Each structure stands twice: as C-alpha cells, then as structure tokens.
N, C-alpha and C positions, 0 to 999 in steps of 0.2 A: 469800570476799568480806567486807568490812566497811566501815562508814562511818567515816572518820577524823574528827579534831577539827574539820575544816572542812566536814563533811557530805558527803564524797566517797566513793563506792563504790570500794573499793580491792582490789587483788589481794593474796592472802596469800602466794603463792609458786608455785613450779613445780608443787607437788602439787595445786594448784587446778584443773588441767586437767580437762576433761570426759573421763571414762574411756572408753577405746577397747576395745570388746569385739570379739574376733577370731573366736569360734567360728563364727558364721554366715558371716562373711566368708571364712574358710578354705574352707568348703564351696563357696562361689561360685567361689573361685579354682581349685579342683580341676577345675571344669568349664569354665574359661575358656580361650580360644584365645590364648595369649600366647607371646612369645619374648623372650629377654633375653640380651644378650652384652656383654662388656667388651673394650675394646681400647685401645691407646695412641695418642694423637693428638698431633701436633706443636703446640706452643703457638701458632705462627704461624697454623696452620689454625684453632685455636679462636678466636683474635682476629678472623681474617677472617670466620669464620662469625657472630660476634656483630655485626660491622659490616655484613655483607651482609643480616642479617635471617633467615638460615637457622636460627640459634639464637635462641630467643625466651626472654626472661626475663619471666615473668608480671607484669603491672603491679600486681597486688594483693599481691605478695610484699613482705616487709619491706624497708625502705630499707637502703642500704649503711651498716653500723654499724662497720666496722673503722676503727681509728685508723691514723695514718700508720706507726707502728712495726710494726703487724701486717702492713701491706703490704710493708714493708721486710724483715721476717723470712720472709714467704712468698717474696720475691725471693731471699733468701739461701738458702732451701731449694732453689730452682730452680738457682741458681748452683752450689751444692755437690752437686746431684743427690740430694738427700734426698727420698724418696717423700712425696707429699702425698695426702690422701684423694681418691677419684675424684669426678668430676662425674656426677650422675644426670640422665638425660634420659628423656622419653617421647615417642613419635611421635604427632603430631596433624596429619593432612592434609598429609603430606609435609614438615612442619616438625618440628624437634626442640625440645621445650620443656624448659628447664632447671628442674628442680624442686628439687634440692638441690645446693648448691655455687655459688650465685650470688655469695656473698661472695668466694670464691676466684677465680671467673671475672672479676668486676668488678676485683678487685685486680690480676690479671694485665694486664688492659687498661690500668689506670692506670699500672702500673709501666712497661710497655714503651712507653707514650706519654709518660712523664714528666709525669703529671698527678696532682692530688689535689684534694679538695674544699676550698673556702675556708672552709666552716663546720665547726666541731668538734661541733656539735650534730646528731646524725643525723636528728632529726625535721625539720630544715630542709633536708636534702639532697634534691635532685631525682633522679628516675630519668634515667639517661643514655640519650640517643639516640646509640648507638654510632656510627652512620654519620656523623651530623652532627658529633659531637665529634671523630671521627677526621679528617674533612675540614678542620675549622677548625684542628686541631692541625697538620696537614700544611701548610696555608697559612701558619701561624705559623712553622713550622720553615723553610720555603722563604724567607719574608720575612726572617727573622733571618739566614739564610745569605747571602742577597743583600746584606743591609745590611753584614755583616762584609766582604764582598768589595768593595763600593763604598767603604767607609771605608778599607780597605787601599789601594785605588787612589788615593784622594784624598791619602793621605799619601806616596805615591811622588814621587820627584823627576821633573822633566821634564814635569809636567802643564801644559798651556796654560791660559790664563785661561778660555777658553770651555769647555774640558773640565771644569775645576774647578767652573764655574757649573752645568754639567749634572749633575755628580756630586752637588753639594750639593742640587740640586732633587730628584734621585732619592733621596737619603738622607732628606730631609724627608718625601717621599711614603712611603717605606718605614717610617719611624718612626710616621707617622700610621696606616698599614695595620696595623702591629703592635699599636698601642694599640687600634684598632677590633676586631681579631680577639680580643685578650685580653679585651676588654669583652664580646664575644659569648659567649666560652667561659664567663665568669662568670655572665652574665645568663641564658643558655639552659640551662646544665648545672651551674652552681655550681662550676666547675673552674678551676684555674690551673696553669701550669707550676711544677714543683717538683723538688727533688733528694731522693733517698732515702738517709738516713744511718743507720748502726747504730753502737752503742757497744761497744767491746771491753771485756774484763775490767778493764783499767786505766783505763777511762773515756775512752779515746782514740776519737774519732769517725772513721768511714771512710765515704766517699761511694761507694755501690754503685749509683748511678743507671745506667740502661741506656746513656745517652749517654756515660758515662765509658769504655766499652769500645771497642776498635777494631773495625773492620768484620767481620773474621773471627770474633771473639768474639761479636759481636751475632748473626751468622748461626747460630753454634753454639748460643747460648742459645735462639733462636727455634725451633730444631729439637729441643729437649728435648721429651720425650713425657710427657703427662699421661694417666692412665687415665680413660676415660669409660665409664659403664655406660648402655646404651640398652635401654629396655623398650618393646615394641610389642604392642598388643592388636588382635585382629581381630574382637572382639565387636561386636555391633550398638550397644551403649551402652558404649563403652570407658572413659568417665569414671569410672564406678563401679568398674570393674576396676582402673584405675590407682590410685584411692584406696585400694583394698584391698591392692594390692601394696606401696605405700609405707607403709601402716600396718603391714604385716607386717615390712618392713625396720626400722621403728621399734621393733618388739617385741624386736629383738635389740640395740638401742642407739639412743638418740634422735638422729634426724636433724633432723626438723622437728616442730613442734606439729601437732596434729590439724587445726586450722583453717588453718594455713599450707599443709598438703597440699591442702586443698580450694581454697584461693586459687589454688594452682598448677594444679590440675586443671580448675577452672571458670573459667579465665582469660578466656574469651570471653563469659561470662554478663553480660547487661545488668543483671540483678538484682544481681549481685556488684559491678558497677561503681557502681551507684547506692547500694548498701549501704556500699561502701567510702567513698564521698563523704559519706554521711550520718554514718558513724562518726567521720569526721575533723572535720566542720563543724557538726553539730547542737549548739548551745550548751548546751541542757538535758541532753542525753546526756553531753556532756563534763563537765558539772557533777556529774552522778550518778556517772559512772565514774572521773573523774580523768584523769591523763595517758594519752596513747595507749599501748597495750600494744605492746611490742616483738615479741610473739609472736602478735598478732592475737586475743587472748582476748576483747577487747571486741567485735570483729566476730563472733566465735563466739556470743556471747550474743544479738546481734541476729538472726543467722541462726536460732539455736535457737528463739527465741520465735515467729518467723514460721513455721517448720516445724511447731512444736507447734500453733499456731493452725490451720494448713492441714489437719492430720490429726485434728483433734478435732471432735466434734459433741455436741449436747445431746440425750440420750434420757431421757425421764421424769425431768427435773430432775437428771440426772447427766451430767457431762462424760466422754466416753469417747474413746479413741484408736482410730481406724480406719486401720490400717497392715498391709499384707500382709507376711508374713515375720516374722522375729524382732524383738521390740521392743528397741531400743537407741538411744541418742542419735545414734550415728554413722549408723545405718540411717535414722533420721528425717531427719537433716540432709542426707545424701547423696541420699536418694530425692527429697526436696524440691528439692535442687539440680538433679537430673536433670530433674524436671518443669519447673523454672523456665526451663530452656533453650528450652522450647517456649511460654512465655508470650507472649501478645500484648502490644503496647506498653501498652494500657490495663490489662491484668491486672498487668503488672509495676509500673506506676506506682501501682496500687491497693495493692499490698503495701507499697511504701515509704511511702505516705501513711498507712497504718495506724500505722506507727512514729512518724511526725512528729506525728500527732494525739495519740497516746498520751503522748508527751513533753510536748506543750503542755498536757495536762490536769493534770499534776503540779504541785502547789503546795507550796512549802517553807516550813518554820518557821525560827525562829532556831536552835533546837537540834534537828538532825535525828537521828533514831534510827538504830541499826544496821539494815542491810538484807542480804538474801541473794538469790541468784539464783533460788531456788525460789519465793520470794514474788513477786519481780519478774515472772517469766514467767507465774505463775499468775494474777496480777491482769490482765496484758495479755490473756490468753486470755479471762478473765471479761468484761472490758469489750467485747471483740470479739464474744463469743457473745450478750451482751445487746444488742448493736448500739447502744451508747452511747459508743463511742470518739469522742473529740473533742467530746462534747456536754455534759460535766460538768467540775467541778473536783475532782480527786482530792487528798485530804490525804496528802502523802507520808509523814508520820509515822504516820498511820493504816495506810497500806499496809505500811510496814516493821514495824509492830507486830503484823501478822498472824503473824509467826513464833512468837508466843507460843501460837498455837493448837496443840492436840495433833497435828494432822495435819502440822505443819511441824517438830515437835521432832526427829524422826529422818528425814532426807531420804534416801530410797532411790531407786534408778533403775529399779526393775521397773515394769511396766505398771500393776499394781494400786495401788501407792503413788502414782505420778504421777497417775492418775485421781482418787484420793482427795484429793490436794492441790488439783487443779484444780476439783473439785466444791466443796470447802470454800470456795475463793476466790470461786467463782461465787455461792454462797449468801450470803456476807458482802457482796460488792459489790451484789448484787441487793437485799438487805435495806436497805442504807444509801443507795444511789444510784438504784436503778431506779424509775422512775415509770410 
C-alpha cells in the first residue's frame, strides 16, 4: 500500500494480498466431513437454475467485469465445443452457491438472452436479478414478435379500413410496450438487447448472436454441457470448512482472492452486508484507499481491523491477541466472520459504528504522507482499546508517520510481531491523545 500524489492509499499489485497460511487449515480439512463431485450439466439447466434462484451468486462478489468481446468468445467456445473451466458451487441449506465462475455463468445468461450491459464501466454495473431480467426479456421478445406479425398483416392487401385502424392501434400499443420494457431492463438491471459479433483474422465481422441460429441449432447449443464442481460439508460450522477448501484450491492456481472467497462463503452475514455498503460509500475511507478494489482488498482491510480489535485485549499496558488455535490472518478473519453470524443487531451495528467513527476522526493535511496497512490497523486498535474512538481528531500525517518507528520497519505476520506493533501504537496514541 502507498499514498499517491493525491494522498490516496493505493494498491501495489497482486502480491499485496494478505498471505494465506494453509498448515492449520489442512489439519482441519482432514477431520472435516465433506464430499465433492464434478459432473456435466446442460447450459439450459444452468440458466434455469440461475433464474429460479436455486443457484445463488453471492451479492458481495465482484461485479460483472467482462467486456462484450469476452462474452462473444465464451459463446464461440460453446459453439465450437471447446472446453471451458468448471463452475464451483458449495451447498448451503439446499441451495447451491456459485463461488467461482460467476463471470462465465453471467456471460452465458447474457449471451443466450441476447443482452449486455449498457455501461462499459464495471463499477457502474448492477447485480442482475436473473428471474426478473429473464421475465422482462421474454416479454420484450414476445412484444417484438407480435409487432412484426401485426406490421406484416397491415401491409397485406385486402385489409378493410376498420381492420387497418385496429392494427395501427395494436402496433402503437406494442411499440409503447417495447419502449417501456426496454426502459425497465436498463433502469433495473443496466441491460439492453444486443448482438454478439466476433472478428475474423481478415477483420471481417461475424454475428454469432444466439438469435441468428435456427431452432434446432438453438436447442443443440442449449444442450451443451458445462462441468460443475459441487462441494458439500456436513460440519456444524460449514463456512470455515468451505473457506479452507477453496483456499486449498487456490494454492494450486489462483481462482479467487482470499477476501472474495470469504465474501462468497459469508454471503448471508449482516455484518458483511453493512461492511460492503460502508466500503463503497464512506467518503473518508474512499479518500484514504482510492478507487474500489476489483478483488475486494479494500473490504479485506476493513474486516481485518475489526477482527484484530475483536481478538485483542490490554494486559499490563501491552496489547495481546487472544485467539484459539494457530495465529494467522486468515484464522483471525474467518473466526471473526463465524462469530459475526451470531451477532445481535446491536452488536453488529456497534462494530460498523467503530469504523465510521474512526474515519471521522482522521484529519488530513495538504501533503499527506505515505501510509501502510500495519500502521492503519494498529492505530485503529489503539483508539478502540483506549476507548477514545470518535472522541478526538487524529492527525493523519502523524498516524502515517508512525511507520518510521522501529516496530514498523519490518512488518511480520507472526503473533509476537503483531502484538509488538499494536502495543507501540497503543503507547504513542495514549501519549499524544489520551486524557
């Protein structure tokens, strides 16, 4: 992380991810009661399961980021029967939650319904309500088909004056209906009807839209099979098991970021819902971090500092971490996420309010210093432990300058190093601000 010329906390790149330690997680997986299987499922069945709500795409997952060409090339792979990576699901109360592959699944829905986003900016795109979008698109197709039929009849010879009048009234109504449905698709889902085109080696464009095929070909394409992998845990707390499984999958090749996995696993958490909203809308936090992270790294920082505060106490003027099991960032954040599922409404709102108050305390200068996550999280814990969160003004440059302290020169992730950093921040904040 670094502060750019505008004073924004920015990402340095993919290597900036919080390290995922697997040793302790592997031991837990060995004792877990899990099953996993892969099979091929027809595309039509996948699309129907999306719109029926049997397949769930977690609301905290990244927005749809594929451009139109990517959708077209996925469609070409399906048309030419070229294998594509499987979709990964886990079972949650008789529903199947799509954790990895939501870009491909959404792209299939868009292609086979002849739809695409009206905005090229992925941060402006809305989550699709598949059932409603499908219903609107079906109404649109029916109205357009009827309009063509009525216009054809109007152009035929032998129409009486009364029949022509009736046909014109019907055509006017249908055009009005089409405009209204198109408006609803755009306003509710950010979608519009479109054609999918690919360019050949000679630059020639070819329309491969689903509607360009005859009925037999359409049915044939809808029967193409896509591999899906389903994971099911019968443990009493399956969320932690699922998180470990998908981190293990990531160890062999990156599927999702660590926080993206958590977003998918804890998709029903009220804390995650409010944290997701705060991450996107808190003006001060957005000023500190910069643009929204496509991989949820910003939300990961917020979750991490809440979890760290939850598991720390002050003993004899030293901040210590009280956590059962192996100390690791993933263990801290996932254990906290598990506990948050049982928070009362008051407890949950209290956690979010800590963040809001912390951000409101920060006061910026004209030339903001560089900052890093270790300092940011340590100061948050310090003001919480001193019970002064929201009660003082924190000089942001002074906070960021804390990285010059010896305890922050080499940031390690073991328990002792973390406690040393937290204790140093506690001492400095207490000395400067505590009354």
